[in-house]
Residue, then its C-alpha position, 0 to 999 in steps of 0.5 A: m592132610g586130606r579129608l580121608f586122613w581125617k576120617f581115618f584119624l577120627c575113627i581110629m582116635l574115637a575107637q581108641v578113646t572108647a577102649t581107653i575109657g572102657i578098660g579104665g572104667t572097668f578096672w576103676l569098677k574092679n578096684r572100687a569093688a575091691q576097696q569096698e570089700r577091703a573097707l569092710d575088713i579090720d585092719t591088722s597092720p603094724p600101725a594099727q596094732m600101735a594105734i590100738e595100743a595107744a588108744s587102750a592105754t589112753l582109755e585105761t588111764g584117762g577114761s572116756q574123755a581122754l579117748q575121745k580127745f585122743l581120737g579126735k587128734m588122729e587123722r589117718m588111723r580112725v580107731f572105732a570105739i563102741d560101747a555096750q549099747g552099740q554107739e560109737l564114742m565119736g558118733r560115727k556110723v559102723h558098718p554092721a558087717i565090720l562090727g560083726k567081724a570085730r566081735a567074731l574076732l574077739a570071741q576067739g578066746s585069745p587076746h587080739a592085737v588089733v581087736r580089744e574090749v577095754s574098760g576105762s578108768d570111769g568104768v565104761r567099757y569099750l570095743l576098740f578096733l580099727p576098720s580097713s581103708v584104702r586111704f588109711r594104708t597108703a603111707e604107714a609111716g605117716a600113720a604111725r607118725d600121727t598116732l605118736n603125735a596124738v599119744a605125745m599131745n595126750g600124754p600128760r594127762s593120760m599116759g603118765p611120763g611122756p613128752r611135755p609142752n614147750e616152754a610156751g605151753a604149745p604141744p610139740p610140733r606136728g611131725e616131731f616123732g616122725r621126722g625124716m618120714p614124709a607123708g606120701p600123696r593121698m591115694d584119693s588125689p585127683y592127679r593119680t586118676f587124671t595122669p594115666l587117663a591123660a597119658a593113655i589119650a596122648a598115646s592114642l592121639l599118637f597112634s591114631f595119627l600114625l596110623a591114619w598117615y600110614f592108610a592115607r599116604p599110599i591113597r594119596d599117591l594112588r590118586q596123584a597116578f590116577e590124576a597123571a593117568s587121566q591127563g595122558n601120562l601112563a608112565p608108572r607113577f606109584h612107588a611104594s615107600g619102604k617094604r610095605g606089603d599091605e593091600l594098598t601097595d598091591l593096588g598100587r603095583d597093580f595100577d602100575r602094570m595096568t598103565g604099563r599095559l595100557r601104554s604098551l597097547m597104545e604104542s602098539q596100536t601107534r605102531l600098527l597104524h604107522d605099518v599099516s599106513h606104510e604097507l598100504r601106500s606101496p600098493l596104492a602107489r602101484l594102483q595109481a600108476a597102473i591107472g595112470l599108465a592105462h589112461q596114457q597108453p590104452d594099447k598096454m591096457d591088459a598089462s595095467m589091468q593085470r597090475i591093478e588085479r595083483e595089487s587089489e588081491r595083495m591089498d585084500k590079503l593084507i586087510g584079511e590078515l589084519l582083521t584076523l589079527s584084530r579079532l585075536e588080539a581082542g579075543a573074539g570068536s567062538p569058544l575052544s570046545e572042538d577036538v582037533g586031530i593034529a595028525d590029520l590037520l598036519h597032513d592037509i597042510m603039508e599037501d597044500a604046502r608041497y603043491e606051492a613049494k613044487a615051483r621052486q623044487v623045495g621038498i617038505a618032509m614030515a616025521g612023527d611018532a606013531a603013538i601020537a597019531d591020535a593025539a588030539v587038542t581042544g580048540r578051533p581047527e581053522l585057527l590052528a590050521r591057520a597058525v601051523e600053515n603060516v609057519v610052514r609057508n613062512a619056512v618054505k618061503h625062506s628056503p633056498d631053492g632045492g632045500t628042505v622043510e622039516v616038520n617034526l611032530s613029537r610028544q613031551h609029557d602033556w605037551l604036543r610039539i610041532a617043529v618046523l625047521d628050514r635052511g634059509p638065511g635065518v635072523a639075527g640073534a637080537d631079532l629072535a624076540n621080535i619076529f612075532q611082532p606085526f610087520f616085522r621083517a629081518s634086515h636082509t629079507q625086507h625086499s627079497t620076499d613078499g608078505h606083510g610080516l604078519g604070518l608069525a604074529i597071527a600064529q603066536h596069537v592063535i597058539s597063545a589062545h589055545g593055551g600053548r607056547i611058540g618060540a624060534t631058535l637058530r639052527s646050527g649050520g644056518g636056518l631057523c627052527v620054529e617050535m609050537l607046543l600045544p597041551v594035549k587033551t587028556p582022555g575022559 
């Protein structure tokens, strides 16, 4: 278990214990207030009535001394006997509120079963009542037993016929009249207070442990994933347990996506470096061969210089395309805030393409709706022109001599569609998803055409930067259709 687990555990445990003590203390104070309020009431239960009956009979037959002995033998049912001067027979303190309630019940006129004013055989008059108390009302069976035992022990002197002592002169054993009526546990027993508190603390411990483990486990897994990533292992390492749907699991999935993206970028960089090295190796080798030939055969200096010039231009073009691709991938450049008229842009591109295609007698036909002549796209005109020109020149390059390249311009709801169609050899169906990758060439065109395989990759980055999409499909009858979708600028 790590430090974070114990921090979670202790904080949650402290909160749970505090809540338990607070809630328990609140209920305890509430119950205590209720007990104090009930303690100021007069007990009207059946055992209380029986105790008052027994005390009244003892006072009437045996006088004050018999009543005093009788009350001394009662453990649970503490009957109060108040004389005319307000003194209690057993010397106990009587709350004025209880005494007032007892006198109020007595003043109702009709005899009350639990409050009586009785004169003893010695002429002393007492007010008899039983105050209510939580501890006295826990087990009515035990209370009744104590009352009957007290009556039985005082019977020979105060109440006439009744149980007699046994032959040894000892009083009957306690509980004789309450046999089969066990006394329950007292309400003021410490176990009744400690048991719920211990159960609450144990439940808090278990809950705190589970919750801390729930929080700490994904963080520990994520830390291990970070440790693996710091050592160069970018394979996804975080795996959510079960069907967790919390923020920690989302963070782990985001980390996996981040490492996957980093791994893809690093692999792309490695592949790009390999492809650039491969592409530069051929013109450099030809440059070295041309320089060597110029040294060995000075009479062919002009041909060698032309070769050197051509290879230098090819390398310059390759480096320029690589820089453009790098800037597009990095997102560098001015913001896309200029309105670009697509019809005018395509017109200029078509004129340049027709001039280059004239040598191979490749025709370029453009078709479009008159309604989209004024359609505009928000972006950078030089980048959009570069993207469309790359697609058109790629179609011209792969078209057969005497063929035709079609450029269709249409509108689909809020999208402007530019489709470039040719009748070239096309590509394999499995290669359609790869033709927009840098330096990709189809297997049947690797040595038959010039170029470095960067045109479509640049076009894809430009279209994506303008919020559009680009894709390629095979045409029935041969050839390729490259479709570009750009969001149309809404007026206003």
